mmCIF file of the N, C-alpha and C atoms, coordinates in Angstrom:
data_MODEL
# 
_entry.id   MODEL 
# 
loop_
_atom_site.group_PDB 
_atom_site.id 
_atom_site.type_symbol 
_atom_site.label_atom_id 
_atom_site.label_alt_id 
_atom_site.label_comp_id 
_atom_site.label_asym_id 
_atom_site.label_entity_id 
_atom_site.label_seq_id 
_atom_site.pdbx_PDB_ins_code 
_atom_site.Cartn_x 
_atom_site.Cartn_y 
_atom_site.Cartn_z 
_atom_site.occupancy 
_atom_site.B_iso_or_equiv 
_atom_site.pdbx_formal_charge 
_atom_site.auth_seq_id 
_atom_site.auth_comp_id 
_atom_site.auth_asym_id 
_atom_site.auth_atom_id 
_atom_site.pdbx_PDB_model_num 
ATOM 1   N N  . UNK A 1 1  ? 90.960 105.239 100.066 1.00 0.00 ? 1  UNK A N  1 
ATOM 2   C CA . UNK A 1 1  ? 90.885 104.411 101.265 1.00 0.00 ? 1  UNK A CA 1 
ATOM 3   C C  . UNK A 1 1  ? 90.226 103.079 100.899 1.00 0.00 ? 1  UNK A C  1 
ATOM 4   N N  . UNK A 1 2  ? 90.878 101.997 101.240 1.00 0.00 ? 2  UNK A N  1 
ATOM 5   C CA . UNK A 1 2  ? 90.371 100.677 100.900 1.00 0.00 ? 2  UNK A CA 1 
ATOM 6   C C  . UNK A 1 2  ? 89.404 100.177 101.981 1.00 0.00 ? 2  UNK A C  1 
ATOM 7   N N  . UNK A 1 3  ? 88.266 99.665  101.536 1.00 0.00 ? 3  UNK A N  1 
ATOM 8   C CA . UNK A 1 3  ? 87.316 99.082  102.484 1.00 0.00 ? 3  UNK A CA 1 
ATOM 9   C C  . UNK A 1 3  ? 87.767 97.687  102.865 1.00 0.00 ? 3  UNK A C  1 
ATOM 10  N N  . UNK A 1 4  ? 87.612 97.362  104.121 1.00 0.00 ? 4  UNK A N  1 
ATOM 11  C CA . UNK A 1 4  ? 87.925 96.023  104.594 1.00 0.00 ? 4  UNK A CA 1 
ATOM 12  C C  . UNK A 1 4  ? 86.634 95.217  104.613 1.00 0.00 ? 4  UNK A C  1 
ATOM 13  N N  . UNK A 1 5  ? 86.628 94.115  103.915 1.00 0.00 ? 5  UNK A N  1 
ATOM 14  C CA . UNK A 1 5  ? 85.452 93.252  103.861 1.00 0.00 ? 5  UNK A CA 1 
ATOM 15  C C  . UNK A 1 5  ? 85.534 92.249  105.012 1.00 0.00 ? 5  UNK A C  1 
ATOM 16  N N  . UNK A 1 6  ? 84.427 92.101  105.715 1.00 0.00 ? 6  UNK A N  1 
ATOM 17  C CA . UNK A 1 6  ? 84.337 91.162  106.834 1.00 0.00 ? 6  UNK A CA 1 
ATOM 18  C C  . UNK A 1 6  ? 83.370 90.055  106.468 1.00 0.00 ? 6  UNK A C  1 
ATOM 19  N N  . UNK A 1 7  ? 83.764 88.842  106.738 1.00 0.00 ? 7  UNK A N  1 
ATOM 20  C CA . UNK A 1 7  ? 82.866 87.707  106.533 1.00 0.00 ? 7  UNK A CA 1 
ATOM 21  C C  . UNK A 1 7  ? 82.049 87.498  107.805 1.00 0.00 ? 7  UNK A C  1 
ATOM 22  N N  . UNK A 1 8  ? 80.987 86.720  107.678 1.00 0.00 ? 8  UNK A N  1 
ATOM 23  C CA . UNK A 1 8  ? 80.187 86.381  108.861 1.00 0.00 ? 8  UNK A CA 1 
ATOM 24  C C  . UNK A 1 8  ? 81.036 85.639  109.891 1.00 0.00 ? 8  UNK A C  1 
ATOM 25  N N  . UNK A 1 9  ? 81.921 84.774  109.409 1.00 0.00 ? 9  UNK A N  1 
ATOM 26  C CA . UNK A 1 9  ? 82.789 84.005  110.316 1.00 0.00 ? 9  UNK A CA 1 
ATOM 27  C C  . UNK A 1 9  ? 83.749 84.929  111.074 1.00 0.00 ? 9  UNK A C  1 
ATOM 28  N N  . UNK A 1 10 ? 84.296 85.924  110.391 1.00 0.00 ? 10 UNK A N  1 
ATOM 29  C CA . UNK A 1 10 ? 85.188 86.878  111.054 1.00 0.00 ? 10 UNK A CA 1 
ATOM 30  C C  . UNK A 1 10 ? 84.434 87.711  112.086 1.00 0.00 ? 10 UNK A C  1 
ATOM 31  N N  . UNK A 1 11 ? 83.214 88.122  111.740 1.00 0.00 ? 11 UNK A N  1 
ATOM 32  C CA . UNK A 1 11 ? 82.383 88.848  112.712 1.00 0.00 ? 11 UNK A CA 1 
ATOM 33  C C  . UNK A 1 11 ? 82.142 87.980  113.948 1.00 0.00 ? 11 UNK A C  1 
ATOM 34  N N  . UNK A 1 12 ? 81.846 86.712  113.711 1.00 0.00 ? 12 UNK A N  1 
ATOM 35  C CA . UNK A 1 12 ? 81.589 85.778  114.820 1.00 0.00 ? 12 UNK A CA 1 
ATOM 36  C C  . UNK A 1 12 ? 82.823 85.657  115.713 1.00 0.00 ? 12 UNK A C  1 
ATOM 37  N N  . UNK A 1 13 ? 83.986 85.540  115.110 1.00 0.00 ? 13 UNK A N  1 
ATOM 38  C CA . UNK A 1 13 ? 85.235 85.440  115.875 1.00 0.00 ? 13 UNK A CA 1 
ATOM 39  C C  . UNK A 1 13 ? 85.439 86.703  116.706 1.00 0.00 ? 13 UNK A C  1 
ATOM 40  N N  . UNK A 1 14 ? 85.209 87.859  116.115 1.00 0.00 ? 14 UNK A N  1 
ATOM 41  C CA . UNK A 1 14 ? 85.379 89.118  116.835 1.00 0.00 ? 14 UNK A CA 1 
ATOM 42  C C  . UNK A 1 14 ? 84.418 89.221  118.012 1.00 0.00 ? 14 UNK A C  1 
ATOM 43  N N  . UNK A 1 15 ? 83.152 88.943  117.773 1.00 0.00 ? 15 UNK A N  1 
ATOM 44  C CA . UNK A 1 15 ? 82.142 89.037  118.836 1.00 0.00 ? 15 UNK A CA 1 
ATOM 45  C C  . UNK A 1 15 ? 82.451 88.050  119.961 1.00 0.00 ? 15 UNK A C  1 
ATOM 46  N N  . UNK A 1 16 ? 82.707 86.805  119.618 1.00 0.00 ? 16 UNK A N  1 
ATOM 47  C CA . UNK A 1 16 ? 82.972 85.786  120.639 1.00 0.00 ? 16 UNK A CA 1 
ATOM 48  C C  . UNK A 1 16 ? 84.226 86.114  121.440 1.00 0.00 ? 16 UNK A C  1 
ATOM 49  N N  . UNK A 1 17 ? 85.237 86.631  120.784 1.00 0.00 ? 17 UNK A N  1 
ATOM 50  C CA . UNK A 1 17 ? 86.485 86.971  121.487 1.00 0.00 ? 17 UNK A CA 1 
ATOM 51  C C  . UNK A 1 17 ? 86.266 88.128  122.449 1.00 0.00 ? 17 UNK A C  1 
ATOM 52  N N  . UNK A 1 18 ? 85.544 89.133  122.021 1.00 0.00 ? 18 UNK A N  1 
ATOM 53  C CA . UNK A 1 18 ? 85.272 90.270  122.908 1.00 0.00 ? 18 UNK A CA 1 
ATOM 54  C C  . UNK A 1 18 ? 84.438 89.830  124.103 1.00 0.00 ? 18 UNK A C  1 
ATOM 55  N N  . UNK A 1 19 ? 83.375 89.094  123.860 1.00 0.00 ? 19 UNK A N  1 
ATOM 56  C CA . UNK A 1 19 ? 82.508 88.667  124.964 1.00 0.00 ? 19 UNK A CA 1 
ATOM 57  C C  . UNK A 1 19 ? 83.260 87.770  125.939 1.00 0.00 ? 19 UNK A C  1 
ATOM 58  N N  . UNK A 1 20 ? 84.095 86.884  125.427 1.00 0.00 ? 20 UNK A N  1 
ATOM 59  C CA . UNK A 1 20 ? 84.887 86.011  126.298 1.00 0.00 ? 20 UNK A CA 1 
ATOM 60  C C  . UNK A 1 20 ? 85.858 86.845  127.144 1.00 0.00 ? 20 UNK A C  1 
ATOM 61  N N  . UNK A 1 21 ? 86.572 87.749  126.500 1.00 0.00 ? 21 UNK A N  1 
ATOM 62  C CA . UNK A 1 21 ? 87.543 88.569  127.232 1.00 0.00 ? 21 UNK A CA 1 
ATOM 63  C C  . UNK A 1 21 ? 86.867 89.405  128.317 1.00 0.00 ? 21 UNK A C  1 
ATOM 64  N N  . UNK A 1 22 ? 85.772 90.048  127.973 1.00 0.00 ? 22 UNK A N  1 
ATOM 65  C CA . UNK A 1 22 ? 85.071 90.903  128.934 1.00 0.00 ? 22 UNK A CA 1 
ATOM 66  C C  . UNK A 1 22 ? 84.543 90.073  130.101 1.00 0.00 ? 22 UNK A C  1 
ATOM 67  N N  . UNK A 1 23 ? 83.969 88.921  129.805 1.00 0.00 ? 23 UNK A N  1 
ATOM 68  C CA . UNK A 1 23 ? 83.393 88.108  130.884 1.00 0.00 ? 23 UNK A CA 1 
ATOM 69  C C  . UNK A 1 23 ? 84.459 87.567  131.829 1.00 0.00 ? 23 UNK A C  1 
ATOM 70  N N  . UNK A 1 24 ? 85.693 87.416  131.345 1.00 0.00 ? 24 UNK A N  1 
ATOM 71  C CA . UNK A 1 24 ? 86.772 86.883  132.179 1.00 0.00 ? 24 UNK A CA 1 
ATOM 72  C C  . UNK A 1 24 ? 87.635 87.976  132.807 1.00 0.00 ? 24 UNK A C  1 
ATOM 73  N N  . UNK A 1 25 ? 87.216 89.231  132.649 1.00 0.00 ? 25 UNK A N  1 
ATOM 74  C CA . UNK A 1 25 ? 87.912 90.325  133.312 1.00 0.00 ? 25 UNK A CA 1 
ATOM 75  C C  . UNK A 1 25 ? 88.965 91.007  132.473 1.00 0.00 ? 25 UNK A C  1 
ATOM 76  N N  . UNK A 1 26 ? 89.087 90.633  131.221 1.00 0.00 ? 26 UNK A N  1 
ATOM 77  C CA . UNK A 1 26 ? 90.045 91.295  130.335 1.00 0.00 ? 26 UNK A CA 1 
ATOM 78  C C  . UNK A 1 26 ? 89.335 92.464  129.652 1.00 0.00 ? 26 UNK A C  1 
ATOM 79  N N  . UNK A 1 27 ? 89.972 93.013  128.631 1.00 0.00 ? 27 UNK A N  1 
ATOM 80  C CA . UNK A 1 27 ? 89.417 94.194  127.969 1.00 0.00 ? 27 UNK A CA 1 
ATOM 81  C C  . UNK A 1 27 ? 89.122 93.942  126.505 1.00 0.00 ? 27 UNK A C  1 
ATOM 82  N N  . UNK A 1 28 ? 88.303 94.831  125.946 1.00 0.00 ? 28 UNK A N  1 
ATOM 83  C CA . UNK A 1 28 ? 88.027 94.771  124.515 1.00 0.00 ? 28 UNK A CA 1 
ATOM 84  C C  . UNK A 1 28 ? 89.317 95.032  123.738 1.00 0.00 ? 28 UNK A C  1 
ATOM 85  N N  . UNK A 1 29 ? 90.174 95.895  124.253 1.00 0.00 ? 29 UNK A N  1 
ATOM 86  C CA . UNK A 1 29 ? 91.437 96.199  123.563 1.00 0.00 ? 29 UNK A CA 1 
ATOM 87  C C  . UNK A 1 29 ? 92.290 94.946  123.394 1.00 0.00 ? 29 UNK A C  1 
ATOM 88  N N  . UNK A 1 30 ? 92.350 94.130  124.411 1.00 0.00 ? 30 UNK A N  1 
ATOM 89  C CA . UNK A 1 30 ? 93.093 92.858  124.318 1.00 0.00 ? 30 UNK A CA 1 
ATOM 90  C C  . UNK A 1 30 ? 92.441 91.947  123.280 1.00 0.00 ? 30 UNK A C  1 
ATOM 91  N N  . UNK A 1 31 ? 91.121 91.964  123.248 1.00 0.00 ? 31 UNK A N  1 
ATOM 92  C CA . UNK A 1 31 ? 90.401 91.156  122.264 1.00 0.00 ? 31 UNK A CA 1 
ATOM 93  C C  . UNK A 1 31 ? 90.714 91.635  120.850 1.00 0.00 ? 31 UNK A C  1 
ATOM 94  N N  . UNK A 1 32 ? 90.780 92.951  120.649 1.00 0.00 ? 32 UNK A N  1 
ATOM 95  C CA . UNK A 1 32 ? 91.117 93.472  119.318 1.00 0.00 ? 32 UNK A CA 1 
ATOM 96  C C  . UNK A 1 32 ? 92.497 93.007  118.885 1.00 0.00 ? 32 UNK A C  1 
ATOM 97  N N  . UNK A 1 33 ? 93.445 93.010  119.814 1.00 0.00 ? 33 UNK A N  1 
ATOM 98  C CA . UNK A 1 33 ? 94.805 92.537  119.509 1.00 0.00 ? 33 UNK A CA 1 
ATOM 99  C C  . UNK A 1 33 ? 94.784 91.064  119.108 1.00 0.00 ? 33 UNK A C  1 
ATOM 100 N N  . UNK A 1 34 ? 94.047 90.273  119.872 1.00 0.00 ? 34 UNK A N  1 
ATOM 101 C CA . UNK A 1 34 ? 93.957 88.832  119.619 1.00 0.00 ? 34 UNK A CA 1 
ATOM 102 C C  . UNK A 1 34 ? 93.326 88.555  118.249 1.00 0.00 ? 34 UNK A C  1 
ATOM 103 N N  . UNK A 1 35 ? 92.229 89.237  117.965 1.00 0.00 ? 35 UNK A N  1 
ATOM 104 C CA . UNK A 1 35 ? 91.531 89.024  116.694 1.00 0.00 ? 35 UNK A CA 1 
ATOM 105 C C  . UNK A 1 35 ? 92.361 89.547  115.525 1.00 0.00 ? 35 UNK A C  1 
ATOM 106 N N  . UNK A 1 36 ? 92.999 90.688  115.704 1.00 0.00 ? 36 UNK A N  1 
ATOM 107 C CA . UNK A 1 36 ? 93.837 91.249  114.638 1.00 0.00 ? 36 UNK A CA 1 
ATOM 108 C C  . UNK A 1 36 ? 94.928 90.264  114.232 1.00 0.00 ? 36 UNK A C  1 
ATOM 109 N N  . UNK A 1 37 ? 95.565 89.661  115.214 1.00 0.00 ? 37 UNK A N  1 
ATOM 110 C CA . UNK A 1 37 ? 96.619 88.683  114.920 1.00 0.00 ? 37 UNK A CA 1 
ATOM 111 C C  . UNK A 1 37 ? 96.043 87.450  114.230 1.00 0.00 ? 37 UNK A C  1 
ATOM 112 N N  . UNK A 1 38 ? 94.912 86.988  114.712 1.00 0.00 ? 38 UNK A N  1 
ATOM 113 C CA . UNK A 1 38 ? 94.298 85.774  114.169 1.00 0.00 ? 38 UNK A CA 1 
ATOM 114 C C  . UNK A 1 38 ? 93.810 85.971  112.737 1.00 0.00 ? 38 UNK A C  1 
ATOM 115 N N  . UNK A 1 39 ? 93.189 87.127  112.478 1.00 0.00 ? 39 UNK A N  1 
ATOM 116 C CA . UNK A 1 39 ? 92.591 87.380  111.168 1.00 0.00 ? 39 UNK A CA 1 
ATOM 117 C C  . UNK A 1 39 ? 93.499 88.162  110.223 1.00 0.00 ? 39 UNK A C  1 
ATOM 118 N N  . UNK A 1 40 ? 94.677 88.531  110.725 1.00 0.00 ? 40 UNK A N  1 
ATOM 119 C CA . UNK A 1 40 ? 95.627 89.320  109.939 1.00 0.00 ? 40 UNK A CA 1 
ATOM 120 C C  . UNK A 1 40 ? 95.007 90.641  109.460 1.00 0.00 ? 40 UNK A C  1 
ATOM 121 N N  . UNK A 1 41 ? 94.386 91.320  110.412 1.00 0.00 ? 41 UNK A N  1 
ATOM 122 C CA . UNK A 1 41 ? 93.809 92.645  110.182 1.00 0.00 ? 41 UNK A CA 1 
ATOM 123 C C  . UNK A 1 41 ? 94.414 93.595  111.203 1.00 0.00 ? 41 UNK A C  1 
ATOM 124 N N  . UNK A 1 42 ? 94.294 94.871  110.961 1.00 0.00 ? 42 UNK A N  1 
ATOM 125 C CA . UNK A 1 42 ? 94.797 95.855  111.912 1.00 0.00 ? 42 UNK A CA 1 
ATOM 126 C C  . UNK A 1 42 ? 93.873 95.918  113.133 1.00 0.00 ? 42 UNK A C  1 
ATOM 127 N N  . UNK A 1 43 ? 94.488 96.175  114.277 1.00 0.00 ? 43 UNK A N  1 
ATOM 128 C CA . UNK A 1 43 ? 93.723 96.305  115.523 1.00 0.00 ? 43 UNK A CA 1 
ATOM 129 C C  . UNK A 1 43 ? 92.671 97.407  115.393 1.00 0.00 ? 43 UNK A C  1 
ATOM 130 N N  . UNK A 1 44 ? 93.033 98.506  114.753 1.00 0.00 ? 44 UNK A N  1 
ATOM 131 C CA . UNK A 1 44 ? 92.101 99.628  114.589 1.00 0.00 ? 44 UNK A CA 1 
ATOM 132 C C  . UNK A 1 44 ? 90.902 99.243  113.724 1.00 0.00 ? 44 UNK A C  1 
ATOM 133 N N  . UNK A 1 45 ? 91.109 98.376  112.752 1.00 0.00 ? 45 UNK A N  1 
ATOM 134 C CA . UNK A 1 45 ? 90.005 97.912  111.900 1.00 0.00 ? 45 UNK A CA 1 
ATOM 135 C C  . UNK A 1 45 ? 89.046 97.038  112.722 1.00 0.00 ? 45 UNK A C  1 
ATOM 136 N N  . UNK A 1 46 ? 89.627 96.200  113.587 1.00 0.00 ? 46 UNK A N  1 
ATOM 137 C CA . UNK A 1 46 ? 88.800 95.350  114.458 1.00 0.00 ? 46 UNK A CA 1 
ATOM 138 C C  . UNK A 1 46 ? 87.979 96.214  115.418 1.00 0.00 ? 46 UNK A C  1 
ATOM 139 N N  . UNK A 1 47 ? 88.620 97.213  115.974 1.00 0.00 ? 47 UNK A N  1 
ATOM 140 C CA . UNK A 1 47 ? 87.946 98.123  116.904 1.00 0.00 ? 47 UNK A CA 1 
ATOM 141 C C  . UNK A 1 47 ? 86.806 98.858  116.199 1.00 0.00 ? 47 UNK A C  1 
ATOM 142 N N  . UNK A 1 48 ? 87.072 99.362  115.025 1.00 0.00 ? 48 UNK A N  1 
ATOM 143 C CA . UNK A 1 48 ? 86.054 100.080 114.256 1.00 0.00 ? 48 UNK A CA 1 
ATOM 144 C C  . UNK A 1 48 ? 84.877 99.163  113.946 1.00 0.00 ? 48 UNK A C  1 
ATOM 145 N N  . UNK A 1 49 ? 85.170 97.944  113.525 1.00 0.00 ? 49 UNK A N  1 
ATOM 146 C CA . UNK A 1 49 ? 84.111 96.989  113.197 1.00 0.00 ? 49 UNK A CA 1 
ATOM 147 C C  . UNK A 1 49 ? 83.225 96.735  114.409 1.00 0.00 ? 49 UNK A C  1 
ATOM 148 N N  . UNK A 1 50 ? 83.856 96.552  115.563 1.00 0.00 ? 50 UNK A N  1 
ATOM 149 C CA . UNK A 1 50 ? 83.103 96.286  116.790 1.00 0.00 ? 50 UNK A CA 1 
ATOM 150 C C  . UNK A 1 50 ? 82.220 97.472  117.160 1.00 0.00 ? 50 UNK A C  1 
ATOM 151 N N  . UNK A 1 51 ? 82.831 98.651  117.290 1.00 0.00 ? 51 UNK A N  1 
ATOM 152 C CA . UNK A 1 51 ? 82.090 99.795  117.807 1.00 0.00 ? 51 UNK A CA 1 
ATOM 153 C C  . UNK A 1 51 ? 81.029 100.323 116.840 1.00 0.00 ? 51 UNK A C  1 
ATOM 154 N N  . UNK A 1 52 ? 81.306 100.315 115.536 1.00 0.00 ? 52 UNK A N  1 
ATOM 155 C CA . UNK A 1 52 ? 80.357 100.889 114.584 1.00 0.00 ? 52 UNK A CA 1 
ATOM 156 C C  . UNK A 1 52 ? 79.273 99.921  114.137 1.00 0.00 ? 52 UNK A C  1 
ATOM 157 N N  . UNK A 1 53 ? 79.604 98.639  114.021 1.00 0.00 ? 53 UNK A N  1 
ATOM 158 C CA . UNK A 1 53 ? 78.659 97.711  113.408 1.00 0.00 ? 53 UNK A CA 1 
ATOM 159 C C  . UNK A 1 53 ? 78.159 96.597  114.335 1.00 0.00 ? 53 UNK A C  1 
ATOM 160 N N  . UNK A 1 54 ? 79.023 96.064  115.156 1.00 0.00 ? 54 UNK A N  1 
ATOM 161 C CA . UNK A 1 54 ? 78.640 94.871  115.907 1.00 0.00 ? 54 UNK A CA 1 
ATOM 162 C C  . UNK A 1 54 ? 78.123 95.155  117.312 1.00 0.00 ? 54 UNK A C  1 
ATOM 163 N N  . UNK A 1 55 ? 78.766 96.037  118.032 1.00 0.00 ? 55 UNK A N  1 
ATOM 164 C CA . UNK A 1 55 ? 78.365 96.306  119.416 1.00 0.00 ? 55 UNK A CA 1 
ATOM 165 C C  . UNK A 1 55 ? 76.886 96.657  119.539 1.00 0.00 ? 55 UNK A C  1 
ATOM 166 N N  . UNK A 1 56 ? 76.346 97.524  118.661 1.00 0.00 ? 56 UNK A N  1 
ATOM 167 C CA . UNK A 1 56 ? 74.911 97.840  118.785 1.00 0.00 ? 56 UNK A CA 1 
ATOM 168 C C  . UNK A 1 56 ? 74.007 96.611  118.669 1.00 0.00 ? 56 UNK A C  1 
ATOM 169 N N  . UNK A 1 57 ? 74.450 95.603  117.949 1.00 0.00 ? 57 UNK A N  1 
ATOM 170 C CA . UNK A 1 57 ? 73.651 94.388  117.765 1.00 0.00 ? 57 UNK A CA 1 
ATOM 171 C C  . UNK A 1 57 ? 73.797 93.417  118.934 1.00 0.00 ? 57 UNK A C  1 
ATOM 172 N N  . UNK A 1 58 ? 74.855 93.590  119.735 1.00 0.00 ? 58 UNK A N  1 
ATOM 173 C CA . UNK A 1 58 ? 75.152 92.626  120.794 1.00 0.00 ? 58 UNK A CA 1 
ATOM 174 C C  . UNK A 1 58 ? 75.186 93.262  122.181 1.00 0.00 ? 58 UNK A C  1 
ATOM 175 N N  . UNK A 1 59 ? 74.390 94.291  122.382 1.00 0.00 ? 59 UNK A N  1 
ATOM 176 C CA . UNK A 1 59 ? 74.397 94.988  123.681 1.00 0.00 ? 59 UNK A CA 1 
ATOM 177 C C  . UNK A 1 59 ? 73.942 94.092  124.825 1.00 0.00 ? 59 UNK A C  1 
ATOM 178 N N  . UNK A 1 60 ? 72.938 93.265  124.602 1.00 0.00 ? 60 UNK A N  1 
ATOM 179 C CA . UNK A 1 60 ? 72.468 92.408  125.708 1.00 0.00 ? 60 UNK A CA 1 
ATOM 180 C C  . UNK A 1 60 ? 73.519 91.360  126.052 1.00 0.00 ? 60 UNK A C  1 
ATOM 181 N N  . UNK A 1 61 ? 74.200 90.814  125.046 1.00 0.00 ? 61 UNK A N  1 
ATOM 182 C CA . UNK A 1 61 ? 75.265 89.842  125.311 1.00 0.00 ? 61 UNK A CA 1 
ATOM 183 C C  . UNK A 1 61 ? 76.444 90.502  126.022 1.00 0.00 ? 61 UNK A C  1 
ATOM 184 N N  . UNK A 1 62 ? 76.751 91.742  125.638 1.00 0.00 ? 62 UNK A N  1 
ATOM 185 C CA . UNK A 1 62 ? 77.835 92.472  126.293 1.00 0.00 ? 62 UNK A CA 1 
ATOM 186 C C  . UNK A 1 62 ? 77.473 92.763  127.748 1.00 0.00 ? 62 UNK A C  1 
ATOM 187 N N  . UNK A 1 63 ? 76.234 93.119  127.993 1.00 0.00 ? 63 UNK A N  1 
ATOM 188 C CA . UNK A 1 63 ? 75.768 93.359  129.364 1.00 0.00 ? 63 UNK A CA 1 
ATOM 189 C C  . UNK A 1 63 ? 75.921 92.090  130.204 1.00 0.00 ? 63 UNK A C  1 
ATOM 190 N N  . UNK A 1 64 ? 75.552 90.951  129.635 1.00 0.00 ? 64 UNK A N  1 
ATOM 191 C CA . UNK A 1 64 ? 75.686 89.677  130.336 1.00 0.00 ? 64 UNK A CA 1 
ATOM 192 C C  . UNK A 1 64 ? 77.161 89.363  130.630 1.00 0.00 ? 64 UNK A C  1 
ATOM 193 N N  . UNK A 1 65 ? 78.043 89.629  129.667 1.00 0.00 ? 65 UNK A N  1 
ATOM 194 C CA . UNK A 1 65 ? 79.478 89.388  129.865 1.00 0.00 ? 65 UNK A CA 1 
ATOM 195 C C  . UNK A 1 65 ? 80.020 90.263  130.995 1.00 0.00 ? 65 UNK A C  1 
ATOM 196 N N  . UNK A 1 66 ? 79.573 91.509  131.033 1.00 0.00 ? 66 UNK A N  1 
ATOM 197 C CA . UNK A 1 66 ? 80.011 92.413  132.114 1.00 0.00 ? 66 UNK A CA 1 
ATOM 198 C C  . UNK A 1 66 ? 79.485 91.941  133.465 1.00 0.00 ? 66 UNK A C  1 
ATOM 199 N N  . UNK A 1 67 ? 78.259 91.429  133.473 1.00 0.00 ? 67 UNK A N  1 
ATOM 200 C CA . UNK A 1 67 ? 77.676 90.895  134.705 1.00 0.00 ? 67 UNK A CA 1 
ATOM 201 C C  . UNK A 1 67 ? 78.478 89.688  135.185 1.00 0.00 ? 67 UNK A C  1 
ATOM 202 N N  . UNK A 1 68 ? 78.865 88.812  134.258 1.00 0.00 ? 68 UNK A N  1 
ATOM 203 C CA . UNK A 1 68 ? 79.675 87.641  134.607 1.00 0.00 ? 68 UNK A CA 1 
ATOM 204 C C  . UNK A 1 68 ? 81.029 88.071  135.171 1.00 0.00 ? 68 UNK A C  1 
ATOM 205 N N  . UNK A 1 69 ? 81.625 89.102  134.560 1.00 0.00 ? 69 UNK A N  1 
ATOM 206 C CA . UNK A 1 69 ? 82.908 89.618  135.051 1.00 0.00 ? 69 UNK A CA 1 
ATOM 207 C C  . UNK A 1 69 ? 82.759 90.129  136.472 1.00 0.00 ? 69 UNK A C  1 
ATOM 208 N N  . UNK A 1 70 ? 81.697 90.871  136.734 1.00 0.00 ? 70 UNK A N  1 
ATOM 209 C CA . UNK A 1 70 ? 81.434 91.422  138.059 1.00 0.00 ? 70 UNK A CA 1 
ATOM 210 C C  . UNK A 1 70 ? 81.268 90.302  139.080 1.00 0.00 ? 70 UNK A C  1 
ATOM 211 N N  . UNK A 1 71 ? 80.466 89.295  138.708 1.00 0.00 ? 71 UNK A N  1 
ATOM 212 C CA . UNK A 1 71 ? 80.236 88.169  139.621 1.00 0.00 ? 71 UNK A CA 1 
ATOM 213 C C  . UNK A 1 71 ? 81.532 87.398  139.893 1.00 0.00 ? 71 UNK A C  1 
ATOM 214 N N  . UNK A 1 72 ? 82.336 87.215  138.876 1.00 0.00 ? 72 UNK A N  1 
ATOM 215 C CA . UNK A 1 72 ? 83.604 86.519  139.018 1.00 0.00 ? 72 UNK A CA 1 
ATOM 216 C C  . UNK A 1 72 ? 84.540 87.305  139.935 1.00 0.00 ? 72 UNK A C  1 
ATOM 217 N N  . UNK A 1 73 ? 84.576 88.598  139.748 1.00 0.00 ? 73 UNK A N  1 
ATOM 218 C CA . UNK A 1 73 ? 85.451 89.454  140.552 1.00 0.00 ? 73 UNK A CA 1 
ATOM 219 C C  . UNK A 1 73 ? 85.062 89.432  142.019 1.00 0.00 ? 73 UNK A C  1 
ATOM 220 N N  . UNK A 1 74 ? 83.776 89.554  142.311 1.00 0.00 ? 74 UNK A N  1 
ATOM 221 C CA . UNK A 1 74 ? 83.345 89.666  143.699 1.00 0.00 ? 74 UNK A CA 1 
ATOM 222 C C  . UNK A 1 74 ? 83.091 88.315  144.354 1.00 0.00 ? 74 UNK A C  1 
ATOM 223 N N  . UNK A 1 75 ? 82.943 87.283  143.559 1.00 0.00 ? 75 UNK A N  1 
ATOM 224 C CA . UNK A 1 75 ? 82.822 85.937  144.102 1.00 0.00 ? 75 UNK A CA 1 
ATOM 225 C C  . UNK A 1 75 ? 84.152 85.498  144.711 1.00 0.00 ? 75 UNK A C  1 
ATOM 226 N N  . UNK A 1 76 ? 85.243 85.952  144.102 1.00 0.00 ? 76 UNK A N  1 
ATOM 227 C CA . UNK A 1 76 ? 86.583 85.566  144.534 1.00 0.00 ? 76 UNK A CA 1 
ATOM 228 C C  . UNK A 1 76 ? 87.162 86.538  145.568 1.00 0.00 ? 76 UNK A C  1 
ATOM 229 N N  . UNK A 1 77 ? 86.403 87.538  145.969 1.00 0.00 ? 77 UNK A N  1 
ATOM 230 C CA . UNK A 1 77 ? 86.918 88.536  146.935 1.00 0.00 ? 77 UNK A CA 1 
ATOM 231 C C  . UNK A 1 77 ? 86.734 88.069  148.351 1.00 0.00 ? 77 UNK A C  1 
# 
């Protein structure tokens, strides 16, 4: 099994894309698709990177993105 090496820049792209998608009411799955296409990696590799390595480091930012999504949803209701 080949290990996929991630650069700091690729991690940044993944994190920013997920947080943007979540805050605007989209899903992490859509973000994985977007990042996979951009970085020419498999969607499953992006998902694994997020859930195993990055999400634990960005829980407060993810919470804020979810809060923004909630506010956006109910502000427009």
